[in-house]
C-alpha positions in Angstrom: -2.6 30.4 -4.8 -4.2 27.0 -3.3 -2.3 24.9 -1.0 -1.4 22.1 -2.2 -2.7 18.3 -0.6 -0.3 17.3 2.4 0.6 13.7 2.3 1.9 11.6 5.6 3.9 9.2 3.9 4.0 6.1 6.7 7.8 6.1 7.7 10.0 2.6 6.8 11.9 1.2 9.7 15.6 -0.2 10.3 15.3 -2.0 13.0 19.5 -2.8 12.8 20.4 1.0 13.0 16.6 1.6 15.3 16.9 4.3 12.8 13.3 5.8 10.2 14.4 5.7 6.7 12.6 6.7 3.2 12.8 5.7 -0.2 12.9 8.8 -2.5 10.7 7.3 -5.1 7.8 7.6 -2.5 8.3 11.0 -1.9 9.3 11.9 -5.7 6.2 10.3 -7.0 3.7 12.7 -3.9 4.9 15.6 -5.6 5.0 14.6 -9.2 1.2 14.4 -8.6 0.7 17.6 -6.8 1.3 16.5 -3.4 3.6 17.0 -0.2 4.4 14.6 1.0 5.6 14.7 4.7 7.2 11.1 6.7 5.5 10.7 9.9 7.4 10.2 12.9 8.0 7.0 14.9 5.4 8.3 17.3 3.0 4.7 18.1 0.9 6.8 20.1 -3.0 7.8 20.3 -3.5 11.5 21.2 -0.1 12.5 18.7 -1.5 10.4 16.5 -4.7 11.4 16.2 -3.6 15.7 16.2 -1.2 13.5 13.2 -3.6 12.4 11.0 -5.8 15.8 11.8 -2.8 18.1 10.0 -2.2 15.5 7.6 -4.7 15.7 4.3 -4.6 11.9 3.1 -2.0 9.1 4.2 0.3 6.8 1.6 1.4 3.5 3.5 4.4 2.0 2.1 5.9 -0.8 1.5 8.6 -2.7 3.3 8.4 -6.0 6.2 6.1 -8.5 6.5 2.7 -8.1 8.0 3.2 -9.6 11.9 0.4 -12.4 11.2 -1.0 -11.4 15.0 -2.8 -8.6 12.7 -4.7 -10.7 11.8 -5.3 -13.4 14.4 -2.7 -15.7 13.0 0.6 -17.4 14.4 3.7 -17.5 11.6 3.0 -20.3 9.2 6.6 -20.7 7.9 9.3 -19.6 10.7 10.9 -17.3 7.8 8.9 -13.6 7.9 11.1 -10.3 9.3 8.4 -8.5 10.9 8.3 -5.1 13.0 6.2 -5.1 15.6 6.7 -1.6 16.3 5.4 0.0 12.8 2.5 -2.4 12.7 1.4 -0.7 16.4 2.2 2.5 14.7 0.4 1.8 11.5 -2.7 0.1 13.4 -3.0 4.0 14.9 -3.1 5.9 11.7 -5.2 3.7 9.4 -8.0 3.7 12.3 -7.5 7.7 13.3 -7.5 8.3 9.2 -10.8 6.0 8.5 -12.1 7.8 11.4 -11.1 11.2 9.6 -12.3 10.5 6.6 -9.1 10.9 4.8 -7.9 9.8 2.0 -5.9 6.2 2.0 -3.6 5.0 -0.6 -1.1 1.4 0.3 1.6 0.4 -2.3 2.3 -3.5 -1.4 2.7 -4.0 2.2 0.0 -1.1 2.4 -2.2 -3.1 0.5 -1.8 -6.0 2.5 -1.4 -4.0 6.1 -4.8 -2.5 5.3 -6.6 -5.7 4.6 -5.3 -7.5 7.1 -6.3 -4.4 9.7 -9.9 -4.7 8.3 -10.5 -8.7 8.9 -8.8 -10.5 5.9 -6.2 -12.9 6.1 -2.6 -13.5 4.1 -0.8 -15.7 2.5 2.0 -15.6 4.6 4.2 -17.0 1.7 3.9 -17.2 -2.2 6.7 -19.3 -3.2 5.7 -22.0 -0.3 2.5 -22.0 0.1 1.4 -20.5 -3.1 3.3 -22.1 -6.2 2.3 -20.7 -9.2 3.3 -19.4 -12.7 4.1 -16.3 -11.8 7.0 -14.4 -10.6 6.4 -12.1 -7.9 9.9 -11.3 -6.1 11.6 -9.8 -9.6 14.9 -8.4 -9.6 16.4 -5.3 -11.0 15.1 -3.1 -13.0 12.3 -1.9 -11.3 11.0 0.3 -13.7 10.1 -2.7 -16.3 7.1 -4.7 -15.6 7.0 -8.6 -14.6 3.3 -10.0 -15.2 -0.8 -8.3 -16.0 -3.5 -7.0 -14.9 -6.6 -7.5 -15.0 -8.9 -4.9 -13.7 -11.9 -4.1 -11.9 -14.6 -1.9 -11.0 -13.4 2.4 -10.9 -10.2 1.1 -11.1 -10.4 0.8 -15.0 -12.5 3.2 -15.2 -10.5 5.6 -14.3 -6.8 4.2 -16.5 -9.7 3.1 -19.6 -8.0 -0.2 -19.7 -9.0 -3.8 -18.8 -5.1 -5.3 -18.4 -1.9 -3.6 -17.0 1.3 -4.2 -17.0 2.5 -3.7 -13.3 5.9 -4.4 -11.7 6.2 -6.7 -8.5 8.3 -7.0 -5.3 6.1 -9.0 -3.1 6.2 -12.5 -1.1 3.2 -11.7 0.9 -0.1 -11.5 -0.4 -4.4 -11.1 0.3 -5.2 -14.7 0.9 -9.0 -13.7 2.1 -10.3 -10.3 1.2 -11.1 -8.3 4.1 -14.9 -7.1 4.9 -16.0 -3.8 3.0 -13.4 -4.0 0.6 -13.6 -5.5 -3.5 -10.9 -6.7 -5.5 -10.0 -4.0 -8.0 -7.8 -5.5 -10.4 -6.5 -10.0 -9.8 -3.3 -11.4 -11.3 -2.7 -14.0 -13.8 -2.6 -17.2 -11.4 -5.0 -15.6 -9.3 -3.7 -13.2 -6.3 -5.9 -9.9 -5.7 -3.7 -7.5 -6.8 -5.8 -4.0 -5.5 -8.3 -3.7 -3.7 -10.6 -0.5 -2.9 -13.2 0.4 0.0 -17.1 -0.4 -0.6 -18.7 3.3 -0.8 -15.0 5.3 0.1 -13.6 5.9 -3.2 -10.9 7.4 -1.6 -9.7 4.3 0.2 -7.4 2.0 -1.7 -4.4 -0.1 -2.4 -1.9 -1.5 -5.7 0.2 -4.7 -4.9 3.0 -3.2 -7.8 4.9 -0.4 -6.6 4.1 2.4 -9.3 6.6 4.2 -7.4 9.4 2.7 -9.4 7.7 2.9 -12.7 5.6 6.6 -12.1 8.9 7.9 -14.2 8.2 6.2 -17.5 4.8 4.5 -17.4 1.6 7.1 -17.2 -0.6 5.0 -15.6 1.7 4.6 -12.9 1.7 8.6 -12.1 -1.9 8.4 -12.6 -2.1 6.3 -9.7 -0.7 8.9 -7.8 -2.2 12.0 -9.1 -5.9 9.7 -8.5 -5.1 9.3 -4.5 -3.4 13.5 -4.3 -6.7 14.2 -6.6 -8.7 12.6 -3.5 -6.7 14.7 -0.7 -7.5 17.9 -2.1 
C-alpha cells in the first residue's frame, strides 16, 4: 500500500500560556482528504526547519494571529493588532524552505494573508475601520454555515466546476495588494481577494475562508483539502 502524504501543519501559538495548540478541524480535514497531519514544532531556526521541510510532503498554513506589519514593510496603522513575531519568524523560514524545495502549500485565512505578505504583497490591517463595506467578514457561530458568496476564477473555477461558491468568514485582515507572481482565484462580493494561486505552480495556493469548519457538511470544502493532499502525493 502506498504511504499517505505527510502534511506539516503550522502550529497555533498561545502567547499567554507560551504553548502550542491546534484546532482538531484542521487535522480532521487533512485526514478526511487522505493525508497524515503532523503539527510542526516551534523551532524557528534555519537548519532544523529545512530538515522538517524535507520530511514532509506539503504544508498547511493555518489561521491565527494577525500578520505583523513589519513582514510586509509597514507599521501598525490601527494600534489594535494582535501579532506573534515568533510565529511569523517560524513561518517565514518554513514558507521559503518549502518553496525552494518545490513542496505543495495550502494557506487558510491568516495563511493566505501571510503568504501574500512574505511574497511582497500588502494587507488591510483592519477591514471594519479601514475598508467598511456591506459584508461582515467575521461571522458568529456556527462556523460551518456560509456567510457570503465569492466568484471563482482560473484553476479554482475549473476544479470546482462552478462560478460562485458560498463560504464562511472569520477575518478582519485581508489582501490589499496581491504579491507579484500570485493571481486571484476568488473575489468576494465586496471586491476582496478570497483565494489566490501562484503563477506556474498550481500546488501553491490559499483561501481566505475556513473550509476546515465546513468540510463535514460541504463537499466543496472537502474537495479543497483533497486537491491539496493530491498535490502532496
